[in-house]
C-alpha positions as CSV (number, residue, x, y, z in Angstrom):
1,X,112.8,-153.8,-18.0
2,X,110.0,-153.5,-15.4
3,X,110.0,-149.8,-15.9
4,X,110.0,-150.0,-19.7
5,X,107.0,-152.4,-19.4
6,X,105.0,-150.1,-17.2
7,X,105.7,-147.2,-19.6
8,X,104.6,-149.2,-22.6
9,X,101.4,-150.2,-20.8
10,X,100.8,-146.6,-19.9
11,X,101.4,-145.4,-23.4
12,X,99.1,-148.2,-24.8
13,X,96.3,-147.3,-22.4
14,X,96.6,-143.6,-23.3
15,X,96.5,-144.2,-27.1
16,X,93.6,-146.7,-26.7
17,X,91.7,-144.1,-24.6
18,X,92.3,-141.5,-27.2
19,X,91.1,-143.8,-29.9
20,X,88.0,-144.6,-27.9
21,X,87.4,-140.8,-27.6
22,X,87.9,-140.2,-31.2
23,X,86.2,-143.1,-32.8
24,X,83.5,-144.1,-30.3
25,X,80.3,-144.6,-32.3
26,X,77.4,-142.3,-31.5
27,X,73.9,-143.6,-31.2
28,X,71.7,-142.4,-34.1
29,X,69.0,-141.6,-31.6
30,X,71.3,-139.2,-29.9
31,X,72.8,-137.5,-32.9
32,X,69.7,-137.1,-35.1
33,X,68.6,-133.5,-35.2
34,X,65.0,-132.4,-35.0
35,X,63.3,-132.0,-38.3
36,X,60.1,-130.5,-39.5
37,X,58.6,-134.0,-39.7
38,X,59.1,-134.4,-36.0
39,X,57.6,-130.9,-35.3
40,X,54.6,-131.5,-37.5
41,X,53.8,-134.8,-35.9
42,X,53.9,-133.4,-32.4
43,X,51.8,-130.4,-33.4
44,X,49.2,-132.2,-35.4
45,X,46.5,-131.9,-32.7
46,X,47.2,-128.2,-32.4
47,X,46.9,-127.6,-36.1
48,X,43.7,-129.5,-36.3
49,X,41.9,-127.2,-33.8
50,X,43.3,-123.8,-35.1
51,X,43.4,-124.5,-38.8
52,X,42.0,-121.3,-40.6
53,X,39.8,-123.5,-42.8
54,X,37.7,-124.5,-39.8
55,X,36.8,-120.8,-39.3
56,X,35.7,-119.9,-42.8
57,X,32.5,-118.3,-41.6
58,X,34.2,-116.3,-38.9
59,X,36.6,-113.9,-40.7
60,X,38.0,-112.3,-37.5
61,X,39.0,-115.6,-35.9
62,X,40.2,-117.0,-39.1
63,X,42.5,-114.1,-39.9
64,X,43.9,-114.1,-36.4
65,X,44.7,-117.9,-36.6
66,X,46.1,-117.5,-40.1
67,X,48.5,-114.8,-39.1
68,X,49.6,-116.4,-35.9
69,X,50.2,-119.7,-37.6
70,X,52.6,-118.0,-40.1
71,X,54.4,-116.4,-37.2
72,X,54.7,-119.7,-35.3
73,X,56.0,-121.4,-38.4
74,X,58.6,-118.6,-38.8
75,X,59.6,-118.9,-35.1
76,X,60.2,-122.7,-35.2
77,X,61.8,-122.4,-38.6
78,X,64.3,-120.0,-37.1
79,X,65.0,-122.3,-34.2
80,X,65.6,-125.3,-36.6
81,X,68.1,-123.2,-38.5
82,X,70.0,-122.2,-35.3
83,X,69.0,-118.5,-35.4
84,X,68.3,-116.5,-32.3
85,X,64.7,-115.4,-32.0
86,X,63.1,-112.7,-29.8
87,X,60.0,-113.2,-27.7
88,X,56.8,-113.7,-29.6
89,X,53.1,-113.4,-28.6
90,X,50.6,-115.4,-30.5
91,X,46.8,-115.1,-30.5
92,X,44.7,-118.1,-31.4
93,X,41.0,-118.9,-31.3
94,X,39.7,-122.4,-30.6
95,X,36.1,-123.7,-30.5
96,X,34.5,-124.1,-27.1
97,X,33.0,-127.5,-26.2
98,X,29.2,-127.9,-26.6
99,X,28.9,-127.6,-22.9
100,X,29.7,-123.8,-23.2
101,X,27.2,-122.5,-25.7
102,X,27.3,-118.8,-24.6
103,X,30.8,-118.2,-26.0
104,X,31.6,-120.1,-29.2
105,X,35.3,-119.5,-29.2
106,X,38.0,-119.4,-26.6
107,X,40.9,-117.0,-27.0
108,X,44.3,-118.5,-26.3
109,X,47.4,-116.3,-25.7
110,X,50.7,-118.0,-26.3
111,X,54.0,-116.3,-25.2
112,X,57.1,-117.9,-26.7
113,X,60.6,-117.0,-25.6
114,X,62.5,-120.3,-25.5
115,X,65.4,-121.1,-27.9
116,X,64.6,-124.8,-27.6
117,X,62.3,-126.5,-30.2
118,X,60.9,-129.1,-27.8
119,X,60.2,-126.5,-25.1
120,X,58.4,-124.3,-27.7
121,X,56.2,-127.2,-28.9
122,X,55.5,-128.2,-25.3
123,X,54.3,-124.5,-24.5
124,X,52.1,-124.5,-27.6
125,X,50.4,-127.7,-26.7
126,X,49.9,-127.0,-23.0
127,X,48.5,-123.5,-23.7
128,X,45.7,-125.2,-25.6
129,X,45.2,-128.0,-23.0
130,X,46.4,-130.6,-25.4
131,X,48.2,-133.9,-24.7
132,X,52.0,-133.9,-25.0
133,X,52.4,-137.6,-25.7
134,X,53.8,-137.1,-29.1
135,X,56.7,-135.1,-27.7
136,X,58.6,-138.4,-27.5
137,X,59.8,-137.9,-31.1
138,X,61.3,-134.6,-30.1
139,X,62.9,-136.1,-26.9
140,X,64.7,-138.8,-28.9
141,X,65.9,-136.3,-31.5
142,X,68.8,-134.1,-30.6
143,X,68.1,-130.4,-30.6
144,X,70.5,-128.6,-33.0
145,X,70.8,-125.7,-30.5
146,X,72.3,-128.0,-28.0
147,X,74.5,-130.1,-30.2
148,X,75.7,-127.4,-32.5
149,X,75.1,-129.6,-35.5
150,X,74.1,-128.0,-38.8
151,X,70.6,-128.8,-40.3
152,X,70.5,-132.0,-42.3
153,X,70.6,-131.8,-46.0
154,X,67.0,-133.0,-46.3
155,X,65.6,-130.4,-43.9
156,X,64.3,-128.2,-46.9
157,X,62.2,-131.0,-48.1
158,X,60.8,-131.6,-44.6
159,X,59.9,-128.0,-44.4
160,X,58.1,-128.2,-47.7
161,X,56.3,-131.3,-46.7
162,X,55.3,-129.8,-43.3
163,X,53.8,-126.7,-45.0
164,X,52.0,-128.6,-47.7
165,X,50.5,-131.4,-45.6
166,X,49.9,-129.7,-42.2
167,X,49.8,-126.0,-42.3
168,X,48.4,-125.7,-45.9
169,X,49.0,-122.0,-45.6
170,X,51.9,-120.0,-46.9
171,X,54.5,-122.8,-47.3
172,X,57.0,-120.3,-48.3
173,X,58.1,-120.3,-44.6
174,X,59.6,-117.2,-43.0
175,X,63.2,-117.9,-42.0
176,X,64.0,-114.4,-40.7
177,X,61.9,-113.1,-37.9
178,X,63.0,-110.8,-35.0
179,X,66.4,-112.0,-33.9
180,X,67.0,-110.2,-30.7
181,X,64.9,-109.4,-27.7
182,X,65.9,-105.8,-28.0
183,X,63.9,-105.7,-31.2
184,X,60.6,-106.1,-29.3
185,X,57.9,-108.3,-30.8
186,X,55.6,-107.2,-33.5
187,X,51.9,-106.7,-32.5
188,X,49.2,-105.4,-34.8
189,X,47.5,-102.3,-33.4
190,X,50.2,-99.7,-32.8
191,X,51.8,-101.1,-29.7
192,X,55.5,-101.3,-29.2
193,X,57.2,-102.7,-32.3
194,X,60.6,-103.9,-33.4
195,X,63.3,-101.6,-34.7
196,X,62.1,-101.5,-38.3
197,X,65.3,-100.1,-39.8
198,X,67.3,-102.7,-38.0
199,X,65.1,-105.4,-39.4
200,X,65.5,-104.0,-42.9
201,X,69.3,-103.7,-42.5
202,X,69.5,-107.4,-41.5
203,X,66.8,-108.8,-43.9
204,X,67.2,-106.6,-47.0
205,X,70.4,-108.3,-48.2
206,X,68.9,-111.7,-47.5
207,X,65.7,-110.8,-49.4
208,X,67.7,-109.5,-52.4
209,X,69.9,-112.6,-52.4
210,X,66.9,-114.9,-52.3
211,X,65.0,-112.9,-54.9
212,X,68.0,-113.2,-57.2
213,X,68.2,-117.0,-56.6
214,X,64.5,-117.4,-57.3
215,X,64.5,-115.1,-60.4
216,X,65.1,-118.1,-62.8
217,X,62.1,-119.9,-61.3
218,X,59.9,-116.9,-61.6
219,X,61.0,-116.4,-65.2
220,X,60.3,-120.0,-65.9
221,X,56.7,-119.6,-64.6
222,X,56.2,-116.7,-67.0
223,X,57.5,-118.8,-69.9
224,X,55.4,-121.8,-68.9
225,X,52.2,-119.6,-68.6
226,X,52.8,-118.1,-72.0
227,X,53.5,-121.5,-73.6
228,X,50.2,-122.9,-72.1
229,X,48.1,-119.9,-73.2
230,X,49.5,-120.3,-76.8
231,X,49.3,-124.1,-77.0
232,X,45.8,-124.5,-75.5
233,X,44.5,-121.3,-76.9
234,X,43.6,-120.0,-73.5
235,X,42.2,-116.6,-72.7
236,X,44.7,-116.6,-69.8
237,X,46.1,-118.4,-66.9
238,X,46.2,-116.9,-63.4
239,X,47.9,-117.7,-60.2
240,X,45.8,-116.8,-57.1
241,X,47.6,-118.3,-54.2
242,X,50.1,-116.9,-51.7
243,X,52.5,-119.8,-52.2
244,X,56.0,-119.2,-53.6
245,X,57.4,-119.3,-57.1
246,X,58.5,-123.0,-56.7
247,X,55.0,-124.1,-56.1
248,X,53.7,-121.9,-59.0
249,X,56.2,-123.5,-61.4
250,X,55.3,-127.0,-60.1
251,X,51.6,-126.5,-60.6
252,X,52.2,-125.2,-64.1
253,X,54.2,-128.2,-64.9
254,X,51.6,-130.6,-63.5
255,X,48.9,-128.9,-65.5
256,X,51.0,-129.1,-68.7
257,X,51.6,-132.9,-68.2
258,X,47.8,-133.4,-67.6
259,X,46.7,-131.7,-70.8
260,X,49.5,-133.5,-72.7
261,X,48.3,-136.9,-71.5
262,X,44.6,-136.0,-72.0
263,X,44.3,-133.9,-75.2
264,X,40.5,-134.4,-75.3
265,X,40.2,-132.6,-71.9
266,X,42.4,-129.8,-73.2
267,X,40.0,-129.1,-76.0
268,X,37.4,-128.0,-73.5
269,X,39.7,-125.3,-72.2
270,X,39.9,-123.4,-75.5
271,X,39.1,-119.7,-75.0
272,X,38.7,-120.0,-71.3
273,X,40.7,-118.6,-68.4
274,X,42.4,-121.1,-66.0
275,X,42.9,-120.1,-62.4
276,X,45.3,-122.0,-60.1
277,X,44.2,-121.3,-56.6
278,X,42.4,-122.8,-53.6
279,X,39.0,-123.8,-55.2
280,X,38.0,-126.4,-57.8
281,X,35.1,-125.6,-60.0
282,X,33.7,-123.1,-62.5
283,X,33.7,-119.5,-61.3
284,X,30.9,-117.0,-61.7
285,X,32.9,-115.5,-64.6
286,X,33.3,-118.9,-66.3
287,X,36.9,-119.3,-65.2
288,X,38.2,-122.8,-64.8
289,X,39.5,-123.0,-61.2
290,X,41.9,-125.8,-60.2
291,X,42.9,-126.2,-56.5
292,X,46.6,-126.6,-56.1
293,X,45.9,-128.7,-53.0
294,X,44.1,-131.5,-55.0
295,X,45.5,-134.3,-57.1
296,X,45.5,-134.2,-60.9
297,X,42.7,-136.8,-61.1
298,X,40.4,-134.3,-59.5
299,X,41.5,-131.7,-62.1
300,X,40.8,-134.2,-64.9
301,X,37.3,-134.9,-63.5
302,X,36.5,-131.2,-63.6
303,X,37.8,-130.7,-67.2
304,X,35.6,-133.6,-68.4
305,X,32.6,-132.1,-66.6
306,X,33.0,-128.5,-68.0
307,X,30.1,-128.7,-70.4
308,X,27.8,-129.4,-67.4
309,X,28.9,-126.3,-65.6
310,X,28.5,-123.9,-68.5
311,X,24.7,-123.6,-68.2
312,X,25.0,-122.3,-64.7
313,X,27.6,-119.7,-65.7
314,X,25.2,-118.5,-68.4
315,X,22.5,-118.1,-65.8
316,X,24.5,-116.0,-63.4
317,X,23.7,-112.5,-65.0
318,X,20.0,-113.3,-65.2
319,X,19.8,-114.5,-61.6
320,X,21.6,-111.3,-60.5
321,X,19.2,-109.1,-62.4
322,X,16.2,-110.9,-60.9
323,X,17.5,-110.3,-57.3
324,X,18.4,-106.7,-58.2
325,X,14.9,-105.9,-59.5
326,X,13.3,-107.4,-56.4
327,X,15.3,-104.8,-54.3
328,X,14.8,-101.7,-56.6
329,X,17.8,-102.0,-58.7
330,X,20.5,-102.7,-56.1
331,X,23.7,-103.9,-57.8
332,X,24.3,-107.5,-57.1
333,X,28.0,-108.0,-57.3
334,X,30.7,-110.5,-56.4
335,X,32.1,-109.8,-53.0
336,X,35.6,-108.2,-53.0
337,X,38.5,-109.9,-51.3
338,X,36.8,-113.2,-51.3
339,X,37.8,-116.5,-53.0
340,X,35.9,-117.4,-56.1
341,X,32.5,-118.9,-55.6
342,X,31.4,-121.9,-57.7
343,X,28.7,-120.8,-60.3
344,X,26.2,-123.6,-59.6
345,X,26.1,-122.9,-55.8
346,X,25.9,-119.1,-56.4
347,X,22.9,-119.4,-58.8
348,X,21.0,-121.6,-56.4
349,X,21.7,-119.1,-53.5
350,X,20.4,-116.2,-55.6
351,X,17.3,-118.0,-56.7
352,X,16.5,-119.0,-53.1
353,X,16.9,-115.5,-51.7
354,X,15.0,-113.9,-54.6
355,X,12.0,-116.3,-54.2
356,X,11.8,-115.5,-50.4
357,X,12.0,-111.7,-51.1
358,X,9.1,-111.9,-53.6
359,X,7.0,-113.6,-51.0
360,X,7.8,-111.0,-48.4
361,X,7.3,-108.0,-50.7
362,X,3.9,-109.5,-51.8
363,X,2.8,-109.6,-48.2
364,X,4.5,-106.6,-46.6
365,X,5.8,-104.4,-49.3
366,X,9.0,-102.3,-49.1
367,X,9.7,-99.5,-46.7
368,X,8.3,-96.2,-47.7
369,X,11.5,-94.3,-46.7
370,X,13.5,-96.3,-49.5
371,X,14.5,-94.2,-52.5
372,X,13.0,-95.1,-55.8
373,X,16.2,-96.9,-56.9
374,X,19.0,-98.4,-54.9
375,X,21.4,-98.6,-57.9
376,X,24.1,-96.7,-55.9
377,X,24.3,-99.6,-53.4
378,X,25.8,-103.1,-53.7
379,X,24.8,-106.4,-52.3
380,X,26.8,-109.6,-52.1
381,X,25.1,-113.0,-51.4
382,X,27.2,-115.3,-49.1
383,X,26.9,-119.0,-48.5
384,X,24.0,-120.1,-46.5
385,X,25.5,-119.7,-43.0
386,X,26.6,-116.3,-42.0
387,X,25.7,-112.9,-40.5
388,X,24.2,-109.9,-42.1
389,X,27.1,-107.4,-42.5
390,X,28.2,-104.1,-44.0
391,X,31.6,-104.5,-45.4
392,X,34.4,-101.8,-45.1
393,X,33.8,-101.1,-48.9
394,X,30.2,-100.2,-48.2
395,X,28.8,-103.5,-49.7
396,X,25.9,-105.2,-48.0
397,X,26.6,-109.0,-47.4
398,X,23.7,-111.3,-46.8
399,X,23.5,-115.1,-46.4
400,X,21.1,-116.9,-48.9
401,X,19.2,-118.2,-45.9
402,X,18.5,-114.8,-44.3
403,X,14.9,-114.1,-43.6
404,X,13.6,-111.4,-46.0
405,X,12.3,-109.3,-43.1
406,X,15.7,-109.1,-41.5
407,X,17.4,-108.3,-44.8
408,X,15.0,-105.5,-45.6
409,X,15.3,-104.1,-42.0
410,X,19.1,-104.2,-42.2
411,X,19.2,-102.5,-45.6
412,X,16.9,-99.7,-44.2
413,X,19.0,-99.2,-41.1
414,X,22.3,-99.0,-42.9
415,X,21.7,-97.3,-46.2
416,X,23.3,-94.0,-45.0
417,X,26.4,-95.8,-43.6
418,X,26.8,-97.8,-46.7
419,X,27.0,-94.7,-48.8
420,X,29.6,-93.1,-46.5
421,X,31.7,-96.2,-46.5
422,X,31.5,-96.5,-50.3
423,X,32.6,-93.0,-50.9
424,X,35.5,-93.3,-48.4
425,X,36.6,-96.6,-49.9
426,X,36.7,-95.1,-53.4
427,X,38.6,-92.1,-52.2
428,X,41.1,-94.4,-50.4
429,X,41.5,-96.6,-53.5
430,X,42.4,-93.6,-55.7
431,X,44.9,-92.4,-53.0
432,X,46.3,-95.9,-52.7
433,X,46.9,-96.1,-56.4
434,X,48.9,-92.8,-56.4
435,X,50.9,-93.7,-53.4
436,X,51.7,-97.2,-54.7
437,X,53.3,-95.7,-57.8
438,X,55.2,-93.1,-55.8
439,X,56.6,-95.7,-53.4
440,X,57.8,-97.9,-56.3
441,X,59.7,-94.9,-57.7
442,X,60.9,-93.2,-54.5
443,X,62.2,-96.5,-52.9
444,X,63.4,-98.1,-56.1
445,X,61.3,-101.2,-55.3
446,X,61.2,-104.2,-57.8
447,X,57.6,-104.7,-56.8
448,X,55.1,-103.7,-54.1
449,X,52.1,-106.0,-53.3
450,X,49.7,-106.6,-50.5
451,X,47.6,-109.3,-48.7
452,X,44.0,-109.3,-49.8
453,X,42.9,-108.3,-46.3
454,X,45.1,-105.2,-46.2
455,X,42.4,-102.7,-47.0
456,X,43.1,-99.4,-49.0
457,X,43.0,-97.3,-45.8
458,X,45.7,-99.5,-44.3
459,X,47.8,-99.6,-47.4
460,X,47.6,-95.7,-47.5
461,X,48.9,-95.6,-43.9
462,X,51.8,-98.0,-44.8
463,X,52.7,-96.1,-47.9
464,X,52.6,-92.7,-46.3
465,X,54.9,-93.9,-43.6
466,X,57.4,-95.4,-46.1
467,X,57.4,-92.1,-48.0
468,X,58.0,-90.1,-44.9
469,X,60.9,-92.2,-44.0
470,X,62.1,-92.6,-47.6
471,X,65.6,-90.9,-47.1
472,X,66.5,-93.6,-44.5
473,X,64.5,-96.6,-46.0
474,X,65.4,-96.2,-49.7
475,X,69.0,-97.6,-49.4
476,X,67.6,-100.5,-47.4
477,X,64.6,-101.4,-49.6
478,X,66.2,-100.7,-53.1
479,X,65.7,-103.6,-55.4
480,X,63.5,-105.5,-53.0
481,X,60.1,-107.2,-53.6
482,X,58.0,-105.8,-50.8
483,X,54.7,-107.4,-49.7
484,X,52.5,-105.5,-47.2
485,X,51.0,-107.9,-44.7
486,X,50.6,-108.2,-40.8
487,X,54.1,-109.5,-39.9
488,X,57.8,-109.1,-40.7
489,X,59.6,-111.9,-42.5
490,X,61.6,-112.9,-45.6
491,X,60.0,-115.7,-47.6
492,X,61.9,-118.4,-49.4
493,X,61.6,-116.8,-52.8
494,X,62.9,-113.4,-51.4
495,X,59.6,-111.7,-50.9
496,X,60.1,-109.2,-48.0
497,X,56.9,-109.0,-45.8
498,X,56.3,-106.0,-43.7
499,X,53.4,-105.1,-41.5
500,X,51.1,-102.3,-42.7
501,X,51.5,-100.5,-39.4
502,X,55.2,-101.0,-39.1
503,X,55.7,-97.5,-37.8
504,X,53.4,-98.0,-34.9
505,X,50.4,-96.0,-36.2
506,X,47.3,-96.4,-34.0
């Protein structure tokens, strides 16, 4: 009896122990995976100091920060989705404190190689000398890479919220970046790059699958656009934003609800072109621009105020002619590759510069070496703050506050270079157009697009490389929607991004 009792106790203990192992409750703090909300909270100080909108008047720094933010977004996104990532080098610019006036910006190089989200966020913050106090959220959350748990069902909404509220750039997050250290890491400028064919073999099927999944959404955006044009008797409706098809559809639906609820505001849109982008106002061409980052109330305020903006639009051609004649017929044109400028501010800038030039010419005259007419040259007037520049297209860029003597001197010094750049640009544009059509056909692409800052000469380099490798690349790219940019990734809507110098051209 004693032996039977001991065996029963042992069996009871064993079963009880097994039940404890099987059913022991797990603390929610331990089991909860890291989400985009946690990451965005921890990185908020970092995004504040590197946000591209803070560098609007410094295009080089703005572009570097924008591209690096997209790559960082893709890197963290891959970690959250339990995908192995290769090492990544990021290049950011941050403003120096007022105590260091000689150098306005500080360059920060960040090297990422960890497969752990918390370690990655810690490296980003410490590289920029930022506090890591908000890492507590990441400490209490369990990293998916260590628990092996799949992402939570609400992670997609967290990603969208993060991109909309924090990054405000390219919310169509890149989920597929370099997956293995043997790929190398992408760097713009012709240094060692990843195995491009391997990237396409892995990413091409994903891009086609996502593109097929997003096709109904893209078709819906076309249908909504046509419906709005017909119903409101618009001249057209445009989407000028890099965000994905889902955001495009959402903005169109919001706009449709607005005009349905406020038919009196819709009347003011008849015969106009509506642009959904990053600016709210009336453009130089009279387009009604609605920022997708603003609430519908701001849209409604603009629609009600449209009659007040029309006089400024009507004055744009006259203001441009007056400035043109002050500079011997130079063509005053809108700057290429730049977001739309509100008409009221533009007219005021032109008038300010024209008045200052007339005073200078009355006192000093114009240089004798100038030709009788400058009609072969172009001038774009920038917002008040900014440097005198000669753009890659051969267009002169001048701030409205520029002293007339400096502007005249700059024009005199660079007239020859401007003509050379303009001729080269026109030649490259023609070549780009031909190569674009050839690539679409030779590689059987669904579409081929590019970032605004990918200049024609860079696009030519990219297309020529694609055509040289067409026999090997055509099977990998067939049916894809390719977007030429500065990085490799697959967007949420299936857009396949490739760097313009993917083949390592100098």
